[in-house]
PyMOL Python script that loads the backbone (N, CA, C, O; Angstrom):
from pymol import cmd

cmd.read_pdbstr("""\
ATOM      1  N   MET A   1      23.762 184.361 -51.825  1.00  0.00           N
ATOM      2  CA  MET A   1      24.844 183.627 -51.238  1.00  0.00           C
ATOM      3  C   MET A   1      24.244 182.374 -50.612  1.00  0.00           C
ATOM      4  O   MET A   1      23.295 182.442 -49.831  1.00  0.00           O
ATOM      5  N   ASP A   2      24.806 181.256 -50.965  1.00  0.00           N
ATOM      6  CA  ASP A   2      24.339 179.976 -50.432  1.00  0.00           C
ATOM      7  C   ASP A   2      25.566 179.127 -50.150  1.00  0.00           C
ATOM      8  O   ASP A   2      26.133 178.509 -51.051  1.00  0.00           O
ATOM      9  N   ALA A   3      25.963 179.105 -48.895  1.00  0.00           N
ATOM     10  CA  ALA A   3      27.143 178.338 -48.500  1.00  0.00           C
ATOM     11  C   ALA A   3      26.738 177.346 -47.425  1.00  0.00           C
ATOM     12  O   ALA A   3      25.905 177.647 -46.570  1.00  0.00           O
ATOM     13  N   ASN A   4      27.318 176.190 -47.473  1.00  0.00           N
ATOM     14  CA  ASN A   4      26.984 175.139 -46.519  1.00  0.00           C
ATOM     15  C   ASN A   4      27.878 175.245 -45.281  1.00  0.00           C
ATOM     16  O   ASN A   4      28.630 174.328 -44.951  1.00  0.00           O
ATOM     17  N   VAL A   5      27.773 176.387 -44.615  1.00  0.00           N
ATOM     18  CA  VAL A   5      28.562 176.660 -43.418  1.00  0.00           C
ATOM     19  C   VAL A   5      27.666 177.339 -42.384  1.00  0.00           C
ATOM     20  O   VAL A   5      26.536 177.725 -42.683  1.00  0.00           O
ATOM     21  N   ALA A   6      28.176 177.477 -41.186  1.00  0.00           N
ATOM     22  CA  ALA A   6      27.430 178.148 -40.125  1.00  0.00           C
ATOM     23  C   ALA A   6      27.156 179.605 -40.506  1.00  0.00           C
ATOM     24  O   ALA A   6      27.942 180.207 -41.238  1.00  0.00           O
ATOM     25  N   PRO A   7      26.055 180.176 -40.020  1.00  0.00           N
ATOM     26  CA  PRO A   7      25.699 181.554 -40.378  1.00  0.00           C
ATOM     27  C   PRO A   7      26.807 182.569 -40.142  1.00  0.00           C
ATOM     28  O   PRO A   7      26.951 183.507 -40.926  1.00  0.00           O
ATOM     29  N   ASN A   8      27.594 182.408 -39.081  1.00  0.00           N
ATOM     30  CA  ASN A   8      28.663 183.381 -38.829  1.00  0.00           C
ATOM     31  C   ASN A   8      29.678 183.419 -39.958  1.00  0.00           C
ATOM     32  O   ASN A   8      30.173 184.491 -40.305  1.00  0.00           O
ATOM     33  N   TYR A   9      29.994 182.273 -40.535  1.00  0.00           N
ATOM     34  CA  TYR A   9      30.930 182.251 -41.667  1.00  0.00           C
ATOM     35  C   TYR A   9      30.326 182.932 -42.887  1.00  0.00           C
ATOM     36  O   TYR A   9      31.013 183.662 -43.601  1.00  0.00           O
ATOM     37  N   THR A  10      29.052 182.695 -43.122  1.00  0.00           N
ATOM     38  CA  THR A  10      28.368 183.366 -44.238  1.00  0.00           C
ATOM     39  C   THR A  10      28.393 184.873 -44.028  1.00  0.00           C
ATOM     40  O   THR A  10      28.678 185.628 -44.958  1.00  0.00           O
ATOM     41  N   LEU A  11      28.098 185.310 -42.815  1.00  0.00           N
ATOM     42  CA  LEU A  11      28.084 186.740 -42.524  1.00  0.00           C
ATOM     43  C   LEU A  11      29.478 187.348 -42.559  1.00  0.00           C
ATOM     44  O   LEU A  11      29.629 188.505 -42.951  1.00  0.00           O
ATOM     45  N   ASP A  12      30.490 186.604 -42.162  1.00  0.00           N
ATOM     46  CA  ASP A  12      31.872 187.096 -42.274  1.00  0.00           C
ATOM     47  C   ASP A  12      32.232 187.338 -43.731  1.00  0.00           C
ATOM     48  O   ASP A  12      32.854 188.347 -44.063  1.00  0.00           O
ATOM     49  N   THR A  13      31.840 186.414 -44.599  1.00  0.00           N
ATOM     50  CA  THR A  13      32.102 186.563 -46.033  1.00  0.00           C
ATOM     51  C   THR A  13      31.347 187.767 -46.575  1.00  0.00           C
ATOM     52  O   THR A  13      31.892 188.549 -47.355  1.00  0.00           O
ATOM     53  N   LEU A  14      30.099 187.914 -46.165  1.00  0.00           N
ATOM     54  CA  LEU A  14      29.297 189.058 -46.590  1.00  0.00           C
ATOM     55  C   LEU A  14      29.928 190.364 -46.122  1.00  0.00           C
ATOM     56  O   LEU A  14      30.004 191.324 -46.890  1.00  0.00           O
ATOM     57  N   ASP A  15      30.380 190.411 -44.874  1.00  0.00           N
ATOM     58  CA  ASP A  15      31.048 191.606 -44.354  1.00  0.00           C
ATOM     59  C   ASP A  15      32.268 191.966 -45.209  1.00  0.00           C
ATOM     60  O   ASP A  15      32.470 193.129 -45.557  1.00  0.00           O
ATOM     61  N   ALA A  16      33.066 190.966 -45.538  1.00  0.00           N
ATOM     62  CA  ALA A  16      34.270 191.208 -46.341  1.00  0.00           C
ATOM     63  C   ALA A  16      33.905 191.749 -47.722  1.00  0.00           C
ATOM     64  O   ALA A  16      34.588 192.626 -48.251  1.00  0.00           O
ATOM     65  N   LEU A  17      32.851 191.236 -48.290  1.00  0.00           N
ATOM     66  CA  LEU A  17      32.412 191.687 -49.616  1.00  0.00           C
ATOM     67  C   LEU A  17      31.877 193.114 -49.561  1.00  0.00           C
ATOM     68  O   LEU A  17      32.246 193.952 -50.383  1.00  0.00           O
ATOM     69  N   LEU A  18      31.013 193.385 -48.599  1.00  0.00           N
ATOM     70  CA  LEU A  18      30.343 194.684 -48.557  1.00  0.00           C
ATOM     71  C   LEU A  18      31.233 195.816 -48.072  1.00  0.00           C
ATOM     72  O   LEU A  18      30.854 196.982 -48.190  1.00  0.00           O
ATOM     73  N   THR A  19      32.396 195.511 -47.535  1.00  0.00           N
ATOM     74  CA  THR A  19      33.316 196.565 -47.119  1.00  0.00           C
ATOM     75  C   THR A  19      34.326 196.910 -48.216  1.00  0.00           C
ATOM     76  O   THR A  19      35.181 197.772 -48.018  1.00  0.00           O
ATOM     77  N   GLN A  20      34.235 196.249 -49.360  1.00  0.00           N
ATOM     78  CA  GLN A  20      35.094 196.576 -50.494  1.00  0.00           C
ATOM     79  C   GLN A  20      34.601 197.869 -51.151  1.00  0.00           C
ATOM     80  O   GLN A  20      33.396 198.089 -51.271  1.00  0.00           O
ATOM     81  N   ALA A  21      35.519 198.702 -51.565  1.00  0.00           N
ATOM     82  CA  ALA A  21      35.163 199.966 -52.207  1.00  0.00           C
ATOM     83  C   ALA A  21      34.349 199.716 -53.472  1.00  0.00           C
ATOM     84  O   ALA A  21      34.713 198.885 -54.304  1.00  0.00           O
ATOM     85  N   GLY A  22      33.258 200.437 -53.604  1.00  0.00           N
ATOM     86  CA  GLY A  22      32.438 200.350 -54.807  1.00  0.00           C
ATOM     87  C   GLY A  22      31.462 199.190 -54.839  1.00  0.00           C
ATOM     88  O   GLY A  22      30.742 199.029 -55.825  1.00  0.00           O
ATOM     89  N   VAL A  23      31.415 198.382 -53.802  1.00  0.00           N
ATOM     90  CA  VAL A  23      30.501 197.240 -53.773  1.00  0.00           C
ATOM     91  C   VAL A  23      29.286 197.626 -52.948  1.00  0.00           C
ATOM     92  O   VAL A  23      29.378 197.848 -51.740  1.00  0.00           O
ATOM     93  N   ARG A  24      28.143 197.702 -53.625  1.00  0.00           N
ATOM     94  CA  ARG A  24      26.894 198.032 -52.938  1.00  0.00           C
ATOM     95  C   ARG A  24      25.714 197.447 -53.707  1.00  0.00           C
ATOM     96  O   ARG A  24      25.048 198.160 -54.457  1.00  0.00           O
ATOM     97  N   PRO A  25      25.450 196.151 -53.525  1.00  0.00           N
ATOM     98  CA  PRO A  25      24.295 195.552 -54.191  1.00  0.00           C
ATOM     99  C   PRO A  25      23.004 196.204 -53.697  1.00  0.00           C
ATOM    100  O   PRO A  25      22.904 196.591 -52.532  1.00  0.00           O
ATOM    101  N   GLU A  26      22.018 196.323 -54.587  1.00  0.00           N
ATOM    102  CA  GLU A  26      20.721 196.885 -54.201  1.00  0.00           C
ATOM    103  C   GLU A  26      19.980 195.958 -53.256  1.00  0.00           C
ATOM    104  O   GLU A  26      19.176 196.402 -52.437  1.00  0.00           O
ATOM    105  N   GLY A  27      20.252 194.685 -53.375  1.00  0.00           N
ATOM    106  CA  GLY A  27      19.592 193.711 -52.517  1.00  0.00           C
ATOM    107  C   GLY A  27      20.421 192.448 -52.421  1.00  0.00           C
ATOM    108  O   GLY A  27      21.369 192.245 -53.178  1.00  0.00           O
ATOM    109  N   LEU A  28      20.047 191.610 -51.480  1.00  0.00           N
ATOM    110  CA  LEU A  28      20.758 190.356 -51.247  1.00  0.00           C
ATOM    111  C   LEU A  28      19.751 189.237 -51.014  1.00  0.00           C
ATOM    112  O   LEU A  28      18.661 189.468 -50.491  1.00  0.00           O
ATOM    113  N   VAL A  29      20.123 188.035 -51.404  1.00  0.00           N
ATOM    114  CA  VAL A  29      19.383 186.836 -51.044  1.00  0.00           C
ATOM    115  C   VAL A  29      20.399 185.886 -50.430  1.00  0.00           C
ATOM    116  O   VAL A  29      21.358 185.471 -51.081  1.00  0.00           O
ATOM    117  N   LEU A  30      20.173 185.550 -49.169  1.00  0.00           N
ATOM    118  CA  LEU A  30      21.103 184.708 -48.429  1.00  0.00           C
ATOM    119  C   LEU A  30      20.395 183.460 -47.940  1.00  0.00           C
ATOM    120  O   LEU A  30      19.240 183.523 -47.518  1.00  0.00           O
ATOM    121  N   THR A  31      21.070 182.339 -47.992  1.00  0.00           N
ATOM    122  CA  THR A  31      20.586 181.125 -47.361  1.00  0.00           C
ATOM    123  C   THR A  31      21.483 180.858 -46.166  1.00  0.00           C
ATOM    124  O   THR A  31      22.695 180.698 -46.310  1.00  0.00           O
ATOM    125  N   LEU A  32      20.889 180.812 -44.999  1.00  0.00           N
ATOM    126  CA  LEU A  32      21.637 180.587 -43.767  1.00  0.00           C
ATOM    127  C   LEU A  32      21.317 179.202 -43.235  1.00  0.00           C
ATOM    128  O   LEU A  32      20.154 178.869 -43.011  1.00  0.00           O
ATOM    129  N   LYS A  33      22.334 178.408 -43.037  1.00  0.00           N
ATOM    130  CA  LYS A  33      22.169 177.059 -42.513  1.00  0.00           C
ATOM    131  C   LYS A  33      22.108 177.118 -40.992  1.00  0.00           C
ATOM    132  O   LYS A  33      22.953 177.753 -40.361  1.00  0.00           O
ATOM    133  N   LEU A  34      21.130 176.471 -40.408  1.00  0.00           N
ATOM    134  CA  LEU A  34      21.008 176.426 -38.952  1.00  0.00           C
ATOM    135  C   LEU A  34      21.747 175.185 -38.454  1.00  0.00           C
ATOM    136  O   LEU A  34      21.137 174.156 -38.161  1.00  0.00           O
ATOM    137  N   THR A  35      23.057 175.303 -38.368  1.00  0.00           N
ATOM    138  CA  THR A  35      23.908 174.175 -38.007  1.00  0.00           C
ATOM    139  C   THR A  35      23.860 173.863 -36.519  1.00  0.00           C
ATOM    140  O   THR A  35      24.240 172.771 -36.095  1.00  0.00           O
ATOM    141  N   ASP A  36      23.401 174.808 -35.738  1.00  0.00           N
ATOM    142  CA  ASP A  36      23.332 174.666 -34.288  1.00  0.00           C
ATOM    143  C   ASP A  36      21.861 174.784 -33.876  1.00  0.00           C
ATOM    144  O   ASP A  36      21.170 175.681 -34.358  1.00  0.00           O
ATOM    145  N   PRO A  37      21.366 173.913 -33.006  1.00  0.00           N
ATOM    146  CA  PRO A  37      19.958 173.977 -32.596  1.00  0.00           C
ATOM    147  C   PRO A  37      19.557 175.336 -32.017  1.00  0.00           C
ATOM    148  O   PRO A  37      18.386 175.710 -32.086  1.00  0.00           O
ATOM    149  N   ASN A  38      20.496 176.066 -31.457  1.00  0.00           N
ATOM    150  CA  ASN A  38      20.195 177.369 -30.870  1.00  0.00           C
ATOM    151  C   ASN A  38      20.357 178.523 -31.851  1.00  0.00           C
ATOM    152  O   ASN A  38      20.170 179.679 -31.473  1.00  0.00           O
ATOM    153  N   ALA A  39      20.699 178.232 -33.099  1.00  0.00           N
ATOM    154  CA  ALA A  39      20.952 179.286 -34.082  1.00  0.00           C
ATOM    155  C   ALA A  39      19.712 180.122 -34.357  1.00  0.00           C
ATOM    156  O   ALA A  39      19.829 181.317 -34.627  1.00  0.00           O
ATOM    157  N   ALA A  40      18.538 179.529 -34.296  1.00  0.00           N
ATOM    158  CA  ALA A  40      17.305 180.275 -34.573  1.00  0.00           C
ATOM    159  C   ALA A  40      17.112 181.412 -33.571  1.00  0.00           C
ATOM    160  O   ALA A  40      16.557 182.455 -33.915  1.00  0.00           O
ATOM    161  N   GLU A  41      17.560 181.216 -32.358  1.00  0.00           N
ATOM    162  CA  GLU A  41      17.439 182.260 -31.338  1.00  0.00           C
ATOM    163  C   GLU A  41      18.302 183.478 -31.661  1.00  0.00           C
ATOM    164  O   GLU A  41      18.046 184.572 -31.159  1.00  0.00           O
ATOM    165  N   LYS A  42      19.308 183.293 -32.485  1.00  0.00           N
ATOM    166  CA  LYS A  42      20.240 184.374 -32.811  1.00  0.00           C
ATOM    167  C   LYS A  42      19.857 185.128 -34.088  1.00  0.00           C
ATOM    168  O   LYS A  42      20.588 186.023 -34.512  1.00  0.00           O
ATOM    169  N   LEU A  43      18.734 184.785 -34.702  1.00  0.00           N
ATOM    170  CA  LEU A  43      18.344 185.431 -35.958  1.00  0.00           C
ATOM    171  C   LEU A  43      18.141 186.942 -35.828  1.00  0.00           C
ATOM    172  O   LEU A  43      18.488 187.663 -36.763  1.00  0.00           O
ATOM    173  N   PRO A  44      17.601 187.459 -34.727  1.00  0.00           N
ATOM    174  CA  PRO A  44      17.535 188.925 -34.607  1.00  0.00           C
ATOM    175  C   PRO A  44      18.918 189.579 -34.649  1.00  0.00           C
ATOM    176  O   PRO A  44      19.072 190.664 -35.209  1.00  0.00           O
ATOM    177  N   GLU A  45      19.911 188.933 -34.067  1.00  0.00           N
ATOM    178  CA  GLU A  45      21.284 189.448 -34.126  1.00  0.00           C
ATOM    179  C   GLU A  45      21.826 189.391 -35.551  1.00  0.00           C
ATOM    180  O   GLU A  45      22.551 190.288 -35.982  1.00  0.00           O
ATOM    181  N   VAL A  46      21.472 188.334 -36.279  1.00  0.00           N
ATOM    182  CA  VAL A  46      21.887 188.196 -37.674  1.00  0.00           C
ATOM    183  C   VAL A  46      21.294 189.346 -38.498  1.00  0.00           C
ATOM    184  O   VAL A  46      21.995 189.976 -39.290  1.00  0.00           O
ATOM    185  N   ALA A  47      20.008 189.609 -38.303  1.00  0.00           N
ATOM    186  CA  ALA A  47      19.352 190.695 -39.032  1.00  0.00           C
ATOM    187  C   ALA A  47      20.011 192.037 -38.716  1.00  0.00           C
ATOM    188  O   ALA A  47      20.222 192.853 -39.613  1.00  0.00           O
ATOM    189  N   GLN A  48      20.332 192.264 -37.458  1.00  0.00           N
ATOM    190  CA  GLN A  48      20.981 193.516 -37.074  1.00  0.00           C
ATOM    191  C   GLN A  48      22.363 193.641 -37.697  1.00  0.00           C
ATOM    192  O   GLN A  48      22.766 194.731 -38.103  1.00  0.00           O
ATOM    193  N   ARG A  49      23.077 192.554 -37.774  1.00  0.00           N
ATOM    194  CA  ARG A  49      24.412 192.571 -38.391  1.00  0.00           C
ATOM    195  C   ARG A  49      24.322 192.946 -39.860  1.00  0.00           C
ATOM    196  O   ARG A  49      25.175 193.674 -40.366  1.00  0.00           O
ATOM    197  N   ILE A  50      23.309 192.461 -40.543  1.00  0.00           N
ATOM    198  CA  ILE A  50      23.099 192.808 -41.956  1.00  0.00           C
ATOM    199  C   ILE A  50      22.698 194.273 -42.080  1.00  0.00           C
ATOM    200  O   ILE A  50      23.172 194.969 -42.978  1.00  0.00           O
ATOM    201  N   ARG A  51      21.835 194.747 -41.193  1.00  0.00           N
ATOM    202  CA  ARG A  51      21.377 196.150 -41.241  1.00  0.00           C
ATOM    203  C   ARG A  51      22.536 197.132 -41.053  1.00  0.00           C
ATOM    204  O   ARG A  51      22.468 198.257 -41.548  1.00  0.00           O
ATOM    205  N   ARG A  52      23.576 196.739 -40.362  1.00  0.00           N
ATOM    206  CA  ARG A  52      24.719 197.635 -40.150  1.00  0.00           C
ATOM    207  C   ARG A  52      25.381 198.051 -41.465  1.00  0.00           C
ATOM    208  O   ARG A  52      26.138 199.021 -41.504  1.00  0.00           O
ATOM    209  N   HIS A  53      25.097 197.325 -42.524  1.00  0.00           N
ATOM    210  CA  HIS A  53      25.643 197.685 -43.838  1.00  0.00           C
ATOM    211  C   HIS A  53      24.742 198.674 -44.565  1.00  0.00           C
ATOM    212  O   HIS A  53      24.979 198.988 -45.732  1.00  0.00           O
ATOM    213  N   GLY A  54      23.717 199.165 -43.890  1.00  0.00           N
ATOM    214  CA  GLY A  54      22.859 200.191 -44.472  1.00  0.00           C
ATOM    215  C   GLY A  54      21.577 199.668 -45.092  1.00  0.00           C
ATOM    216  O   GLY A  54      20.802 200.442 -45.653  1.00  0.00           O
ATOM    217  N   TYR A  55      21.343 198.381 -45.002  1.00  0.00           N
ATOM    218  CA  TYR A  55      20.094 197.822 -45.527  1.00  0.00           C
ATOM    219  C   TYR A  55      19.007 197.980 -44.469  1.00  0.00           C
ATOM    220  O   TYR A  55      19.227 197.707 -43.289  1.00  0.00           O
ATOM    221  N   ARG A  56      17.828 198.425 -44.910  1.00  0.00           N
ATOM    222  CA  ARG A  56      16.750 198.684 -43.963  1.00  0.00           C
ATOM    223  C   ARG A  56      15.810 197.501 -43.778  1.00  0.00           C
ATOM    224  O   ARG A  56      15.253 197.319 -42.696  1.00  0.00           O
ATOM    225  N   ARG A  57      15.629 196.704 -44.809  1.00  0.00           N
ATOM    226  CA  ARG A  57      14.646 195.620 -44.732  1.00  0.00           C
ATOM    227  C   ARG A  57      15.351 194.271 -44.811  1.00  0.00           C
ATOM    228  O   ARG A  57      16.038 193.966 -45.786  1.00  0.00           O
ATOM    229  N   VAL A  58      15.168 193.480 -43.775  1.00  0.00           N
ATOM    230  CA  VAL A  58      15.702 192.114 -43.727  1.00  0.00           C
ATOM    231  C   VAL A  58      14.531 191.208 -43.388  1.00  0.00           C
ATOM    232  O   VAL A  58      14.008 191.243 -42.274  1.00  0.00           O
ATOM    233  N   ARG A  59      14.130 190.405 -44.348  1.00  0.00           N
ATOM    234  CA  ARG A  59      13.023 189.469 -44.121  1.00  0.00           C
ATOM    235  C   ARG A  59      13.571 188.053 -44.142  1.00  0.00           C
ATOM    236  O   ARG A  59      14.350 187.687 -45.023  1.00  0.00           O
ATOM    237  N   MET A  60      13.159 187.270 -43.170  1.00  0.00           N
ATOM    238  CA  MET A  60      13.658 185.893 -43.064  1.00  0.00           C
ATOM    239  C   MET A  60      12.495 184.923 -43.004  1.00  0.00           C
ATOM    240  O   MET A  60      11.480 185.165 -42.352  1.00  0.00           O
ATOM    241  N   ARG A  61      12.682 183.807 -43.715  1.00  0.00           N
ATOM    242  CA  ARG A  61      11.690 182.734 -43.696  1.00  0.00           C
ATOM    243  C   ARG A  61      12.411 181.403 -43.619  1.00  0.00           C
ATOM    244  O   ARG A  61      13.460 181.202 -44.231  1.00  0.00           O
ATOM    245  N   GLN A  62      11.826 180.507 -42.860  1.00  0.00           N
ATOM    246  CA  GLN A  62      12.380 179.161 -42.767  1.00  0.00           C
ATOM    247  C   GLN A  62      12.051 178.407 -44.050  1.00  0.00           C
ATOM    248  O   GLN A  62      10.913 178.434 -44.519  1.00  0.00           O
ATOM    249  N   LEU A  63      13.042 177.740 -44.611  1.00  0.00           N
ATOM    250  CA  LEU A  63      12.837 176.945 -45.813  1.00  0.00           C
ATOM    251  C   LEU A  63      12.361 175.548 -45.437  1.00  0.00           C
ATOM    252  O   LEU A  63      12.676 175.049 -44.357  1.00  0.00           O
ATOM    253  N   ALA A  64      11.615 174.931 -46.317  1.00  0.00           N
ATOM    254  CA  ALA A  64      11.010 173.626 -46.034  1.00  0.00           C
ATOM    255  C   ALA A  64      12.042 172.507 -45.935  1.00  0.00           C
ATOM    256  O   ALA A  64      11.850 171.558 -45.175  1.00  0.00           O
ATOM    257  N   PHE A  65      13.122 172.603 -46.686  1.00  0.00           N
ATOM    258  CA  PHE A  65      14.107 171.532 -46.716  1.00  0.00           C
ATOM    259  C   PHE A  65      14.714 171.308 -45.336  1.00  0.00           C
ATOM    260  O   PHE A  65      15.436 172.167 -44.830  1.00  0.00           O
ATOM    261  N   ASN A  66      14.435 170.187 -44.738  1.00  0.00           N
ATOM    262  CA  ASN A  66      15.007 169.806 -43.440  1.00  0.00           C
ATOM    263  C   ASN A  66      14.722 170.784 -42.309  1.00  0.00           C
ATOM    264  O   ASN A  66      15.137 170.561 -41.172  1.00  0.00           O
ATOM    265  N   ARG A  67      14.025 171.848 -42.614  1.00  0.00           N
ATOM    266  CA  ARG A  67      13.728 172.889 -41.619  1.00  0.00           C
ATOM    267  C   ARG A  67      14.989 173.407 -40.936  1.00  0.00           C
ATOM    268  O   ARG A  67      14.933 173.860 -39.793  1.00  0.00           O
ATOM    269  N   GLN A  68      16.112 173.343 -41.621  1.00  0.00           N
ATOM    270  CA  GLN A  68      17.377 173.794 -41.048  1.00  0.00           C
ATOM    271  C   GLN A  68      18.024 174.886 -41.887  1.00  0.00           C
ATOM    272  O   GLN A  68      19.238 175.085 -41.834  1.00  0.00           O
ATOM    273  N   GLU A  69      17.202 175.591 -42.662  1.00  0.00           N
ATOM    274  CA  GLU A  69      17.716 176.690 -43.480  1.00  0.00           C
ATOM    275  C   GLU A  69      16.764 177.873 -43.386  1.00  0.00           C
ATOM    276  O   GLU A  69      15.545 177.725 -43.294  1.00  0.00           O
ATOM    277  N   ILE A  70      17.365 179.038 -43.414  1.00  0.00           N
ATOM    278  CA  ILE A  70      16.620 180.294 -43.419  1.00  0.00           C
ATOM    279  C   ILE A  70      17.007 181.030 -44.692  1.00  0.00           C
ATOM    280  O   ILE A  70      18.184 181.110 -45.042  1.00  0.00           O
ATOM    281  N   CYS A  71      16.006 181.568 -45.379  1.00  0.00           N
ATOM    282  CA  CYS A  71      16.269 182.444 -46.517  1.00  0.00           C
ATOM    283  C   CYS A  71      16.061 183.878 -46.051  1.00  0.00           C
ATOM    284  O   CYS A  71      15.008 184.218 -45.512  1.00  0.00           O
ATOM    285  N   ALA A  72      17.060 184.708 -46.258  1.00  0.00           N
ATOM    286  CA  ALA A  72      16.965 186.116 -45.918  1.00  0.00           C
ATOM    287  C   ALA A  72      16.977 186.932 -47.201  1.00  0.00           C
ATOM    288  O   ALA A  72      17.879 186.793 -48.026  1.00  0.00           O
ATOM    289  N   VAL A  73      15.975 187.779 -47.362  1.00  0.00           N
ATOM    290  CA  VAL A  73      15.915 188.700 -48.494  1.00  0.00           C
ATOM    291  C   VAL A  73      16.129 190.097 -47.917  1.00  0.00           C
ATOM    292  O   VAL A  73      15.422 190.526 -47.006  1.00  0.00           O
ATOM    293  N   VAL A  74      17.110 190.788 -48.465  1.00  0.00           N
ATOM    294  CA  VAL A  74      17.575 192.060 -47.909  1.00  0.00           C
ATOM    295  C   VAL A  74      17.471 193.139 -48.975  1.00  0.00           C
ATOM    296  O   VAL A  74      17.967 192.964 -50.088  1.00  0.00           O
ATOM    297  N   THR A  75      16.826 194.258 -48.637  1.00  0.00           N
ATOM    298  CA  THR A  75      16.701 195.387 -49.563  1.00  0.00           C
ATOM    299  C   THR A  75      16.812 196.705 -48.806  1.00  0.00           C
ATOM    300  O   THR A  75      16.784 196.737 -47.575  1.00  0.00           O
ATOM    301  N   ASP A  76      16.938 197.785 -49.561  1.00  0.00           N
ATOM    302  CA  ASP A  76      16.980 199.122 -48.971  1.00  0.00           C
ATOM    303  C   ASP A  76      15.589 199.649 -48.665  1.00  0.00           C
ATOM    304  O   ASP A  76      15.422 200.446 -47.741  1.00  0.00           O
ATOM    305  N   ALA A  77      14.593 199.220 -49.419  1.00  0.00           N
ATOM    306  CA  ALA A  77      13.247 199.786 -49.275  1.00  0.00           C
ATOM    307  C   ALA A  77      12.435 199.049 -48.250  1.00  0.00           C
ATOM    308  O   ALA A  77      11.280 199.399 -48.009  1.00  0.00           O
TER     309      ALA A  77
END
""", "prot")
cmd.dss("prot")
cmd.show_as("cartoon", "prot")
cmd.util.cbc("prot")
cmd.orient("prot")
């Protein structure tokens, strides 16, 4: 998922998708835009929100482009 919106909107969309019956991807790749200077401080909360869907591993790395994007790779293992 790569949307040019604030992380909360991306996560809202993800929540809506993952709560649909029969939808359970083995993994996810998300690009989160850091639209707010304080957004980086909220990344642990973002990871926890993703884990609530049953995913155990959430790895995040800052992307080089403008240093305002985070790539999150999410898996069960």
